[in-house]
C-alpha positions in Angstrom: 0.0 0.0 0.0 1.5 3.2 -1.1 1.0 6.6 0.5 1.7 9.8 -1.1 3.1 12.6 0.8 2.2 16.0 -0.6 4.3 18.8 0.6 3.1 22.1 0.0 5.5 25.0 -0.2 4.5 28.0 1.7 5.8 31.4 1.7 8.4 32.5 4.3 6.0 34.3 6.5 3.7 31.5 6.5 6.4 28.7 7.2 5.5 28.2 10.7 1.8 27.7 9.9 2.6 25.3 7.2 4.8 23.4 9.6 2.1 23.2 12.1 -0.3 22.0 9.5 2.1 19.3 8.2 3.0 17.7 11.5 -0.5 16.6 12.3 -0.8 15.2 8.8 2.3 13.2 9.3 1.3 11.9 12.6 -2.0 10.7 11.1 -0.1 9.0 8.3 2.2 7.3 10.8 -0.7 6.1 12.7 -2.2 4.7 9.6 1.2 3.0 8.8 1.2 1.5 12.2 -2.2 0.1 11.7 -1.1 -1.4 8.4 2.0 -3.1 9.8 0.1 -6.0 11.1 -0.9 -7.7 7.8 2.6 -7.0 6.3 4.4 -8.9 9.1 2.1 -11.8 8.6 2.9 -12.0 4.9 6.6 -11.8 5.8 6.2 -14.6 8.3 4.4 -16.7 5.7 7.1 -16.0 3.2 9.8 -17.0 5.7 7.9 -20.3 6.4 7.6 -21.0 2.7 11.3 -20.3 2.3 12.1 -22.6 5.2 10.0 -25.3 3.7 11.6 -24.9 0.4 15.0 -25.0 2.0 14.0 -28.1 4.0 12.7 -29.7 0.9 15.9 -28.8 -0.9 18.0 -30.2 1.9 15.9 -33.4 1.9 16.2 -33.7 -1.8 20.0 -33.2 -1.5 20.1 -35.8 1.3 17.9 -38.2 -0.7 20.0 -37.7 -3.8 23.2 -38.2 -1.8 21.8 -41.3 -0.2 20.6 -42.7 -3.5 24.0 -41.8 -5.0 25.8 -43.5 -2.2 23.6 -46.6 -2.4 23.9 -46.7 -6.2 27.7 -46.0 -6.0 28.0 -48.7 -3.3 26.0 -51.1 -5.4 28.0 -50.3 -8.5 31.3 -50.5 -6.7 30.2 -53.7 -5.1 29.3 -55.2 -8.4 32.5 -54.0 -10.0 34.5 -55.3 -7.0 32.7 -58.6 -7.2 33.3 -58.9 -10.9 36.9 -58.0 -10.4 37.2 -60.5 -7.6 35.5 -63.2 -9.8 37.9 -62.3 -12.7 40.9 -62.4 -10.4 39.6 -65.7 -8.9 39.2 -67.2 -12.4 42.7 -66.0 -13.4 44.1 -67.3 -10.2 42.5 -70.7 -10.9 43.9 -70.6 -14.5 47.4 -69.6 -13.2 47.2 -72.4 -10.6 46.2 -74.9 -13.2 49.1 -73.8 -15.5 51.5 -73.8 -12.6 50.3 -77.3 -11.6 50.8 -78.4 -15.3 54.2 -76.8 -15.4 55.1 -78.5 -12.2 54.0 -81.9 -13.6 56.0 -81.2 -16.8 59.0 -80.3 -14.6 58.6 -83.5 -12.6 58.3 -85.5 -15.8 61.4 -83.8 -17.3 63.2 -84.4 -14.0 62.2 -88.1 -14.1 63.3 -88.4 -17.7 66.6 -86.7 -17.0 67.1 -88.9 -13.9 66.5 -92.0 -16.0 68.8 -90.7 -18.8 71.5 -90.0 -16.2 71.1 -93.5 -14.8 71.2 -95.0 -18.3 74.3 -92.9 -19.1 75.9 -94.0 -15.9 75.2 -97.7 -16.7 76.5 -97.2 -20.3 79.6 -95.5 -18.9 80.1 -98.4 -16.6 79.7 -100.8 -19.5 82.0 -98.8 -21.7 84.6 -98.7 -19.0 84.3 -102.5 -18.5 84.6 -103.0 -22.3 87.5 -100.7 -22.5 89.2 -102.6 -19.7 88.5 -105.9 -21.6 89.9 -104.4 -24.8 93.0 -103.2 -23.1 93.5 -106.7 -21.6 92.8 -108.3 -25.0 95.2 -105.9 -26.7 97.8 -106.6 -24.1 97.3 -110.4 -24.6 97.5 -109.9 -28.4 100.7 -107.9 -28.1 102.2 -110.7 -26.0 101.0 -113.3 -28.4 102.4 -111.4 -31.4 105.7 -111.1 -29.7 105.7 -114.8 -29.0 104.7 -115.6 -32.6 107.4 -113.3 -33.9 109.9 -114.9 -31.7 108.8 -118.3 -32.8 108.9 -117.3 -36.5 112.4 -116.0 -36.1 113.4 -119.3 -34.6 111.7 -121.2 -37.4 113.4 -118.9 -39.9 116.8 -119.5 -38.5 116.2 -123.3 -38.6 115.0 -123.1 -42.2 117.9 -120.9 -43.3 120.3 -123.3 -41.7 118.7 -126.1 -43.7 119.0 -124.3 -47.0 116.0 -122.0 -46.9 112.4 -122.3 -48.1 111.8 -122.4 -51.9 109.4 -120.0 -53.6 105.9 -121.4 -53.4 102.2 -120.5 -53.4 100.7 -120.9 -49.9 97.1 -119.9 -50.8 95.1 -118.5 -53.7 91.6 -117.1 -54.4 89.6 -115.1 -56.9 86.2 -113.9 -55.9 83.5 -112.2 -58.0 82.3 -108.7 -57.2 79.5 -106.4 -58.6 79.8 -104.7 -61.9 81.8 -107.6 -63.6 84.7 -107.0 -61.1 86.8 -109.6 -59.3 89.0 -109.7 -56.2 92.2 -111.7 -56.2 94.4 -112.9 -53.3 97.7 -114.9 -53.2 99.8 -115.8 -50.2 103.4 -116.4 -51.4 106.2 -117.9 -49.2 110.0 -117.8 -49.7 113.0 -117.7 -47.4 116.5 -117.6 -48.9 119.4 -119.3 -47.3 121.4 -116.1 -47.0 118.6 -114.4 -45.0 118.2 -111.5 -47.5 114.9 -110.2 -48.9 114.4 -111.0 -52.6 112.5 -109.1 -55.3 109.3 -110.9 -56.3 107.5 -110.3 -59.6 104.0 -111.9 -59.8 102.1 -112.2 -63.1 98.4 -113.2 -63.3 97.1 -114.4 -66.6 93.5 -115.4 -67.6 93.2 -118.1 -70.3 90.5 -119.6 -72.5 90.6 -121.8 -75.6 91.6 -119.0 -77.9 92.8 -115.9 -76.0 94.6 -114.8 -72.9 94.4 -111.6 -70.7 97.2 -110.4 -68.4 95.8 -108.8 -65.2 97.7 -105.7 -64.1 98.8 -106.2 -60.5 99.4 -103.3 -58.2 102.1 -103.1 -57.1 104.0 -105.0 -59.8 106.9 -106.0 -57.5 107.2 -107.1 -53.8 110.1 -107.7 -51.5 109.8 -111.2 -50.0 111.4 -112.5 -46.9 109.1 -115.1 -45.4 105.5 -114.5 -46.5 104.0 -111.9 -48.9 100.3 -111.3 -49.3 99.3 -110.1 -52.8 95.8 -108.5 -52.8 93.9 -106.5 -55.4 90.9 -106.1 -57.7 90.3 -106.0 -61.5 87.5 -105.7 -64.0 87.0 -108.5 -66.5 87.1 -107.4 -70.1 83.7 -107.4 -71.7 82.8 -110.6 -73.5 85.9 -112.5 -72.2 85.1 -115.8 -70.3 88.2 -117.4 -68.8 88.6 -121.1 -68.3 91.8 -121.0 -66.3 94.0 -118.6 -64.3 97.8 -118.9 -64.3 100.0 -117.3 -61.6 103.7 -116.9 -62.5 106.2 -116.0 -59.8 109.9 -115.0 -60.1 112.2 -114.3 -57.2 115.8 -115.0 -56.2 116.5 -116.9 -59.4 113.5 -119.1 -58.9 110.4 -119.3 -61.1 107.1 -121.0 -60.2 104.0 -121.3 -62.4 100.7 -122.4 -60.9 97.6 -123.1 -63.0 94.1 -122.9 -61.5 90.7 -123.8 -63.0 88.3 -120.8 -63.1 86.3 -122.3 -60.3 88.3 -119.9 -58.1 86.0 -117.2 -59.6 82.7 -118.9 -58.9 79.8 -116.6 -57.9 78.9 -116.0 -54.3 75.6 -115.6 -52.6 74.2 -112.2 -51.3 76.5 -110.1 -53.5 76.4 -106.4 -52.9 74.8 -104.2 -55.6 77.7 -101.8 -56.1 81.5 -101.6 -55.7 81.0 -98.5 -53.6 79.4 -100.7 -50.9 82.4 -103.0 -50.7 84.8 -102.9 -47.8 88.5 -102.7 -48.2 90.4 -105.7 -49.5 90.7 -108.5 -47.0 94.3 -108.9 -45.8 93.7 -112.0 -43.7 95.5 -115.2 -44.6 93.9 -117.4 -47.3 92.7 -120.8 -46.0 93.6 -123.5 -48.6 
């Protein structure tokens, strides 16, 4: 409610009268204002109550929102934590399974290594035992060779004193090989009365009814003082079929010819397919 105050200007002489007239008017208006203060304070009180209610509702809303947020956050955090714990538990189970499998593999590897070590130890013991036997056998062979050499020297001395041993063939063989090849072997003995080694020239000739073929021997000459073993291989000429083999020996002024039927070159069973698969020439003595 608005009140208008009207001030009237008076002239100077009449200032006091105007003042006197204005004061009662103001007093009346103050009185009216006091009478009007009662409803204005009620409105202010109602406004303050509404503000308090709104503030309380706002606080309640904030509290509810905070509680809801806390509950939702707690639930979300719990779910995330539970999911994380489940994931970690599953990973822990997987890691434990892998660790268990790795441990089993390690145990198996350890067992295999232990067995291999035991086997290697046994093989080492067997190898050492075999090596010991070989050393003993080698020692025995060395002693036997010395004994045989001593006996041969004794026999040689006896033979020389009796005029020596004439040139002769102690053993002969011709064996077939793959690819139309043959292996020959001759054991020749001679001991001169003067005890000197003599030069030996062997000649091998293959004969049939019409032709003959001389087999080149390598080496072509030997020094003989006791026993000489002649060994080698040759390839039969294409289309030639021998009936006999003749061995001619010359040494120390002596000459010997020995004629053999070709049965010395009869085929053998289980022949190897190639010359490359053959071992070295056999140097062992020929059994008559």
